Phi, psi and omega in degrees: 000130176272163175306318181293330178286319183298318175300312175304310174306315185294318178292328168303310186294314183291331178289316171303319189284335179284321181283311184247119183291332173287358180284341170087184174200182184295333189251015176279137184276165174294326177299310185293326175301310179302318182297312180304314182292319179288320178288329174291329178286322169301316181288328173297308176307321173298308186289336174258105189299322175302323170303313176308304185292328169305311177289329182293312175303315183299319185268001189045048173238164180282163185293313176302323180291321180298317171303317183296313176308312173300316178300317169301311180303331183290338179303303180230075187290336181246022187075191182291144174297151175290148174305132174277142167267123190265120179266000000 
């Protein structure tokens, strides 16, 4: 692998990370990564009607109530963020 190949790969990765928030970056904490995954999952459940209806049937709730519950869970999907250590 040549230096130009490495530069090209890094520039492509930086472009993807700028375009899509969920791809992460070097300074992303474990908590922030987990929040991105959870929010992406809930958004997918809300956006795909068959999945939403599956969850509604499984939990014996209406589809509207299940959509509302997923939207509420998107606010703090992994609980409160951990305390940051200031160095």
